[in-house]
N, C-alpha and C positions, 0 to 999 in steps of 0.2 A: 675515521682514523685508519691509516693503513697498517697492515701487518698484525693487528691485535684484536680484530673483531670490533663491535660497536657497543656503545652504552646508551641508555636512554637519555634524551636531552632533559636537563633539569634547570630550573631557575630558582635562585635563592632570594627570597623576599627580604631577608635580613641584611644588616650591614656588616656582619662578621666575615672577615676574610678567611680563606682556607689556604693554608700554606703547607706544603710538603717539603720535608728535608730528606733527601735521598743520599745515602752514604754506602758505597760498595764496600763490603767487609773485607779487610786485609787485601786490598786491591791487587797488589803485585803477586801475592801468593795465590789469589783466586785466578789470576791470569795464567799462572804456571800450572794450576790444576786443570784449567780449561785446555791447555796444550797437552798435558799428560794426566789423563783421568786417574791413573794409578796413584797419584798423590793425594786424592781425596781422602779425608779422614786421617792423614798422616801429618806429622810435624814438618812444616815447610818454612825455610828461612831464605829470604831473598836479600842479597847484599852485594857489595862490591869490594874488590881487592884480593880476597882469598883465592879466587879461581886462577889467578896468575902467579900464586905463590908469594905475593908481596906481603910484607909484615903488617901493613896497615889496611884498613877497610872497615866498613860499618854495616850494621843491619839496616836495611831499608824497610822491610816488612817482615813480621813474624806471624804465622798463623796462630789461632787460638791454641792449637795443640802444642805448638812450640813455646808459647807464652807460659804454658803450664810447667815448663822446665826452667823458667826464669829468663828466657830470651826476650829481649825488648828492642823496640825500634831505637835506632841511633847508638846501640851498644856496639863496642868494638867486636869485630868478627872473632878475634881470639877469645874474648870473654864468652861469646855465644858458644863457641866450640867446646869450652870447658864445661858448660852446662848441658850441651846437647851435641855429642859427637856426630860426625857424618855417618850416614848409613853405610856408605862404601867402606869406611874404615872399620865399622863395627862388624861387618861381615868377614873381614880379613883378620881381625884381632880378637882372639878368644877371651881376652880380658874385658872386652866391651860387650854390652848387651844390646842387640838390635832393637829390643823393645824400648830402649831408652836412647835411641838415636833418631836423627832426622835427615831430611833431604835439603841440600843447599843448592840454590840456583843463582846465577849472576843476573844482575839487572839487565833487562832488555827493553829499553825505553821505546824503541820503534814499535815493538809488538804491543806494548801496553797502550801506546797512543792509538793503535788500530782498534783495540778492544774498547777503549774509552770513547772513541768516536761513534762506535756502534751504539753504546749506551746513550750518548748525548743525542743521537738521532731520535731515539725513542722518547727521551725527555722533551725534546723540542716539539714532537708531535703531540705530547700529552699536556702541554701548558702554553698559555699565551705569553706569560712572562716567566723568565728563568734567569737565575743568577748562578753561574758556574763558579764555584769557589775554588776547586782544584780538579785534577784529572779524574777524581773518584767521588766528588761531592757536589751537590747542587741544591738550590732552593727552587721550588716551583710554586707560583701563584695559580691555583686551579679554581679560584672563586667562581669564574664564569663557566666552569666545566661540570661542577657538581654542587652539592648543598649539604647543610648540616641536618637536613630533614631525616628523621628516623623511620626506617622501613624494615619491617620484620626483625626488630630488635637491634638494628645497627644503623649508623648514619650512612647516607649515600657517600659522604666524604671518605669513610673507611673503605667502602666498596671500591671507590675510584683509586685510592692509594694501593689497595691490594691488586687491582688491575695493572697499575704501573709496575709494581714490584714483580708480578708474575710475568709480565711482558719481558722484563730484563732477564729473568731466570730462563724463560723459554726461548727467547730469540738470541740472547747473548751467552747464557750459560753460567752466569756468576750470581752469587747471592748479594742482596742489598737490604740494609735496614732502612725503614722509612718511619719518620715521625710526622704526625699530622696535628696541626694546632691553628689557632687564629692568628698567630704571628710568628716571625722568623726565629726569635730566640727560644720560644717554647717548642717549636718544631724541632730545633736542633737538640734540645735536651731530651725530647721524646725519642728521637732516633737513636740516641746514645743509651737509652734506658734499658733496652732488651736486646743487646747484641749477642751473637751474630744472627742475621736473618730474621730480625724482629720487625714488628709492626705495632706501633703504639699511637693511639689516638687520644688527644686531649681536647675535649669539646669546649666551646665558649662558656665562660662562667665557671669552669673547673680548673683553670690553669693554676691559680693560687693554691688551691687545695692539693693539686698534683705536686707542686713544688714544695709544699709545707715540710714534709719529712726528709727531703733530700739533703745531702751534704751541701754546704754553701759552695763547695768547689764545683757542683753540678751546674750552677748558674752560668749561662754563657757570658764569657768575658772575665770570669774569676780564675786567674792563674794561681800557681802555688804560692807566690809571694803575697798576693792580695788575700788569698785564703788564710794564710798565717796571720796577717795583720788584722783581718776580721775576727779571727778567733781570739786575738788579744783583746778585742772589744767585747768578747762574750758572744759573738755571732758564730754559731756552730752549724746551723741549718739554713736552708733557703727561707724557711718560715721565720727564723730569727732575723734574717736580713730584711724581709718584708715588713717586720714589726719594728725595726730599728728607727731611731730618730734620724730623719733625713738630713737635719742640720749637722749632726755629728759626722755623718758619712761624708757630707760635702766638705766639711772642715778637714777631714782626714785624707780624702781621696780626690777632692776637687769635683769637677763636673761628672767625672766617671762614677763617683759615689752615688750621685743622683740617678744615673743611668742604671747601675746595678740594682739599686733599690726598686726602681720601676720594673725592671725585668723580673725580680723576685716576686713582685705583686701581680705579675701576669701582663704587664703593659709593655708594648714595643710597637711603635708606630712606623718603623722603617718599611719602605716599600721594597718589593722584590724587583731589583733593577740589575742590569748587567754590571759586572765588576770590572774595574780597570786593572791594569797590570800592577803587580806588586812593586813596592819601593825597595824591598830587601827580601832576602831568603836566609833562613837560619835553622839550625838544629841544635838541640840541647840534650844533655844526658846527666842525670843526678847519680851520685854515689850513695850506697846504702848508709855509709857513715863517712864523715869528712876524712880525706886521706892526704898525706903529704908525700906519698910514693910518686916520685918524679916519673918513673917509667910508666906507671899506670896513667898518670895525668897526660903524658905525651901520647900514649897509645890512644886514649880517649879523644884527644883533640885531633889527632891524625885521622881517626875514623870519622869524626864529625865533619872534618874538612873535606874528606872524600865524598861524603854524602851530600853536603851543600853544593860542591862543585858539580856533582851529578845532577842535582835538581836544577841548577842554573843551566846546564847543558840541555836538559829536557825542555826548558822553556826558551831555548835559543837566546839566553841572556848573557850580556857582557857586564862586567862590574868594575868600578873604579876604587872601591873601598873594601878592605878585608878587616874583620874585627873578631875579637873573642869576648866572652863574658866569663868571669870567675866569681862564684858565690863563696865567700869565706865565712867561717863562724863569727858571730852567731848566724846572721843572715845578711851580711854586707854584700851588696851587688857592685862589682867592679867591672868596667868595660874598658877595653883598649882597642884602638883601630889604627889602620895605616892607609893613607890615600896613595894611589898610584898615579903616575904621570898620564896614563891613558886607559881606556876600557880594555879589559882582557877577558879571556875565557881559558884559564890555565889551572888545572887541578893541582899540579905540583906546586905552583906558586901559592895557592890558597893554603896548602899544608905548610909550606915553608914559612910564610908570614905568620900564620896562626901559632906555630910552634915558637917562632921568634918572640911573639907577643907574650906567650905563656911563660917564657923564661923570666919575666919580671916577677912572677909569683913563686920562684924557686924556693923550696923549703917551707912554704906555707900550706897548711891544711886547706883543702878545697871541698866544698859540698857538691857543687854543680859546675859544669863547664858547658859553654856554647860557642859556636862558630857562626859568623854571619858574613854575607857579602851584600853590599848595598851600593847606592848610586848606580842603579841598574840601567842598562841601555839595551833595547830590543831591536835587532836588525837582522836582515837576511844575509849579511856579509859573512865571510868565513871567520871562524874563531881566531881571535888574535892571541899572540903570545908576546910577552914582554920580558926582556932580560935585564934592563937597567933601572929597576925601581929603586926609590930612595928609602933606605932603611931609617933615616933620621926623622921622616915625616910621620910622627905618631901623635894622634889626638888622644887626650886622656879624659876619662870619665870616672868619677868616684861616686859611690853610694847611690842613693835613689834620685839625686838631682845632678845629672851629668854636667860636667864643665864644657863639654862639646855640644854642638847643635843637636838637640833632642830629636829633631825630625829625621836624623840619619840613623837613629837606633832601630828603626824598622820594627820587626816582630819579636825582638827580645822581650821577655816578660820581666820588667824591672819593678 
């Protein structure tokens, strides 16, 4: 292998796969620290909208130091600034404490793509099969590169994962958390288990025991709504899910219930294969308590819309459908969407349509909001703009069983 030294050739005589899940911690913030080392150890917020003085914008990434102040991904920039003022403002305003301020940087997708490509070059050299999930996350099947054999108290698989992790740190300069396990879902849970800059190894035969005490929400594929429904069934931990009656789970959740039950028991037979392009892109933000504050709701939707449009632009994606999700008490999931005459890439239009759809919920308390673009089209053509979209063409979805085509709901967690 180039650039990172060599490792001894090993052959695994067993049938257990070795999967690594590599996740670069707070990727955008890590890139900004790479560009400006003085930001290391400081609260860093990367977002869009605020740098031009516009009233809307959203947090794309917050470093762990910024999260300690309550700053979260997809949060409106205005809300982030209330929790964590800009360092530049704190230095000029005696009423603000620089020790409780942070550094804000605008999204720079071109630079982040350059850093991501350097990371992916390393990953491609370290694995025969790779599934790139996003700009900062990937699965690697390294079964043919290493083994579960224990040498000097640790597995060769752990040593190989540490080698990959250290190559990223040394050659690129950003921290990554790595999970190692016999399958994809367990590797994902492992990489999330000890962030940031962690390395967690779950050996064959130990996956179920590793999952046992974890919250059921830690199981890959269990979102907030599913976790709530599982808790209504008395399923609080991954161990509870593994021990649950699979018939009841299938009756409540369909085939997905069987899949989640299997994952909690440590079983996942998916192969690490390249991922196709997404069918939709979305961002969501939950309120601490349900709110009927129209200004706060609109600000949140505007920020989410800006973030989603930025993500689409980063993937060179056009979209034909714009939608929102509003979760109202107790936990009713409502979605609305509007189809456009043609594919577009227009951040202002995403915001305008999303706010227009939000108006239907005027006066209602809302727990969570989301914005989505779907019916994606990927092309090298110039970004399109559209001025004559039809406001009347709105598809309606209610509750957990949408009235519109469910395949268009993309990655909203309903």
